[in-house]
Structure formats: C-alpha cells, structure tokens
C-alpha positions in Angstrom: 27.9 77.7 312.7 27.6 75.5 309.6 27.8 77.4 306.2 25.3 74.8 304.7 21.6 74.4 304.9 21.8 71.0 306.5 18.1 70.3 305.9 18.6 70.7 302.1 22.0 68.9 302.1 20.5 65.9 304.0 17.5 65.8 301.8 19.8 65.6 298.7 22.0 62.8 300.3 19.0 60.8 301.5 16.8 61.0 298.4 19.3 60.4 295.6 17.9 57.1 294.5 18.7 54.7 291.6 16.2 55.9 289.1 15.0 53.5 286.5 11.3 53.6 285.7 11.0 57.3 286.3 13.6 58.3 283.8 12.1 60.7 281.2 12.8 59.1 277.8 11.3 61.9 275.8 13.1 65.0 277.1 16.6 65.8 275.9 19.2 66.7 278.4 21.3 69.8 277.5 25.0 69.1 277.2 25.8 72.2 279.2 23.7 70.8 282.1 25.7 67.6 281.9 28.9 69.6 281.9 27.8 71.3 285.1 27.5 67.9 286.8 31.0 66.9 285.6 32.4 70.2 286.8 31.1 69.4 290.2 32.5 65.8 289.9 35.9 67.0 289.2 36.0 68.5 292.8 35.8 65.0 294.3 38.9 63.9 296.4 41.7 62.2 294.4 44.9 60.7 295.9 47.8 62.9 295.2 45.5 65.2 293.2 46.1 62.9 290.3 42.9 63.6 288.3 42.8 60.4 286.3 39.0 60.3 285.7 37.7 60.9 282.3 34.0 60.9 281.1 32.6 59.6 277.8 29.1 60.9 277.5 27.1 58.9 274.9 24.0 60.5 273.3 24.4 59.0 269.8 21.5 56.5 269.2 23.7 53.9 267.5 26.4 53.9 270.2 23.8 53.8 273.0 22.5 50.6 271.3 26.0 49.1 271.5 26.1 49.7 275.2 22.5 48.5 275.7 23.2 45.3 273.8 26.3 44.5 275.9 24.3 45.4 279.0 21.4 43.0 278.2 23.8 40.1 277.4 25.2 40.4 280.9 21.8 41.2 282.5 20.0 38.0 281.5 22.1 35.5 283.4 22.6 38.0 286.2 19.0 38.5 286.9 18.2 34.8 286.8 20.7 34.2 289.6 19.2 37.0 291.5 15.7 35.7 291.1 16.8 32.2 292.2 18.4 33.7 295.3 15.3 35.8 296.3 13.0 32.8 295.8 15.2 30.7 298.1 15.6 33.3 300.8 12.6 35.6 300.7 9.8 34.4 298.4 7.4 37.0 299.6 9.7 40.0 299.7 7.7 42.5 297.6 10.4 45.2 297.9 12.9 43.0 296.1 10.3 42.2 293.6 9.8 45.8 292.8 13.6 46.3 292.5 13.8 43.5 290.0 10.9 44.8 288.0 12.6 48.2 287.9 15.9 46.5 286.8 14.0 44.6 284.1 12.6 47.8 282.8 16.0 49.6 282.6 17.5 46.7 280.7 14.7 46.8 278.2 14.9 50.6 277.5 18.5 51.4 278.2 19.3 52.7 274.7 16.2 55.1 275.0 17.8 57.0 277.9 18.9 60.4 276.6 22.5 60.0 277.9 24.6 57.1 279.0 27.6 58.4 281.0 30.7 56.2 280.9 33.0 57.3 283.7 36.6 56.1 283.1 39.9 56.2 284.6 43.4 56.3 283.2 45.2 53.0 283.9 43.9 50.2 286.0 43.8 48.9 289.6 47.0 47.0 288.9 48.8 50.3 288.7 48.4 50.7 292.4 50.5 47.7 293.2 49.7 46.2 296.6 47.0 48.9 297.3 44.3 48.5 294.6 41.7 49.8 297.0 43.4 53.1 297.0 43.1 53.2 293.2 39.3 52.9 293.4 39.2 55.4 296.2 40.6 58.1 293.8 38.0 57.6 291.1 34.6 56.4 292.5 33.9 59.4 294.7 33.7 61.5 291.5 31.0 59.3 290.0 28.9 59.7 293.1 29.4 63.4 293.0 28.2 63.4 289.5 25.0 61.5 290.5 24.4 63.9 293.4 25.0 67.0 291.2 22.5 65.4 288.7 19.8 64.9 291.3 20.2 68.5 292.5 19.5 69.6 288.9 16.4 67.5 288.3 18.2 64.6 286.7 17.9 60.9 287.6 20.7 58.4 287.5 21.5 54.8 288.3 24.9 53.3 288.8 25.2 50.2 286.6 28.1 48.0 285.7 26.8 45.0 283.7 28.1 46.3 280.4 31.6 45.9 281.8 31.6 42.2 280.9 31.9 43.4 277.4 34.0 46.5 278.1 36.5 45.7 275.2 33.7 45.6 272.7 32.1 48.8 274.0 35.5 50.5 274.3 36.2 49.7 270.6 32.9 51.3 269.6 33.5 54.4 271.7 37.2 54.6 270.8 38.4 54.0 274.5 41.9 52.7 274.6 42.6 49.4 276.2 44.8 51.2 278.7 41.7 52.9 280.1 39.3 51.3 282.7 35.7 51.9 282.3 34.1 52.3 285.8 30.4 52.1 285.2 27.5 53.2 282.9 25.3 55.9 284.5 22.0 56.4 282.6 21.1 60.0 282.9 17.8 61.8 282.2 15.3 64.1 283.6 13.0 62.2 286.1 9.3 62.3 286.3 7.7 63.4 289.6 9.9 64.6 292.4 8.6 62.4 295.2 11.8 60.6 296.2 12.1 60.0 299.9 14.7 58.2 302.1 14.8 54.4 301.6 14.1 51.8 304.2 17.4 51.2 306.1 18.5 49.6 309.3 19.0 52.0 312.2 22.5 53.5 312.2 22.7 52.3 316.0 22.5 48.7 314.8 25.2 48.8 312.3 27.7 51.0 314.1 30.3 49.3 316.4 32.5 51.2 318.8 36.2 49.9 319.2 35.2 46.2 318.8 33.2 44.3 316.3 29.6 44.2 317.2 30.0 46.4 320.2 27.0 48.8 319.9 27.4 50.2 323.4 28.1 53.9 323.3 
C-alpha cells in the first residue's frame, strides 16, 4: 500500500506550471518560506552525495535590476528568433502566441518579482571529465524540487536561463566566484488564482517505445 496520497501527489506534479503573468508582484515572500523550499530541495538525489548546490536568493531591488537587465539583453534576440520560427511553422498557433505573450510579460517585469532565486553549483561540467551529463544530473533535480516545494506552498515559479549569457556580469554583482556555475534564474512569488491544470501533452502511449525505437507495441 502506498504511503502517499497519489491523487494529491499527481495533482502537484501535473499542475506545476511555469508561472509568469500570474506572479503576485505586490506580496512579499517570507524568507523562512523560501528556506522551507530549499530544505526540501536539498533532499534531491546527488551523485556520491556530493552536495554541490548553492542558492543565491535575491530580494534586493538594485540587484534584481542587474539580473533583469541581463535577462532582457538576451531576451530580445532570443524572442525574435522564436517569433520567426513560429511564423514559419505554425502562424495560427494560438497556444504558442500565448506563451510568447507570457514570456514578454516576464521580461518586462522581472525586477518586480519579489525574489529571484539563482541556483548555483560548485565547479563546472568540465569537472566531470568525459561525463558532463552526470554533473548536471547531480544539480538540476534540486532546482525542480525547489519549484515543486514552492508550488505546494502557494508560490509560483518559472525556470529561466537567459541571464546566463551575462553570468560573469551578474556573478560580479552578486559576489559569485568565477569557479561557481549559475544554473538558472527562478522568479519566485505568490501566484494569483489557483486554477492551474495539466497542460496539453501528447499521450504517453505515443511517445513511449518498448525495446526498439518507435516500437509502441506493448
């Protein structure tokens, strides 16, 4: 017998969305609540139990502006490429249009989000030698655990990486040594309206292959 309420667990896992337009920009997030999320994140799997993740939580307005400025400089060329790709492949795709509108909004208001979480890792993928994927596998699960813990506590998040194009600049402002790898920027705030639901996805049966590529026969 499972020790978990699977209905609740599945609801958490299937409704943790990238929250942008519904971030509450007016309500402060208590630091202790953020620490609760990080405590959960530290239980994520880590190769060899080498706990190399670190968290830089930014709630200072001036420092958030540094991150937001770096993000916007990367965002402008990025979103133009995305718009061109969508126009070529799916000019009438309203879902993608909504996603882009949501992304535009986040870029415009990023510095107003109460907390910008910068998960980091000691060292870099080069430390893993011929197995850089293993390096990422020891740090990224913790970031997802943070986002799930935030969702369970009424907080919205979004995984963003565009500021990393200016990681040196942001790192200097935040006092992050050059030997540390910034993994993402996770805007964190209370969300408005708890009406999140599972997204539209292809059926699992279509994307699961048994023993051979594209063999969907069970």
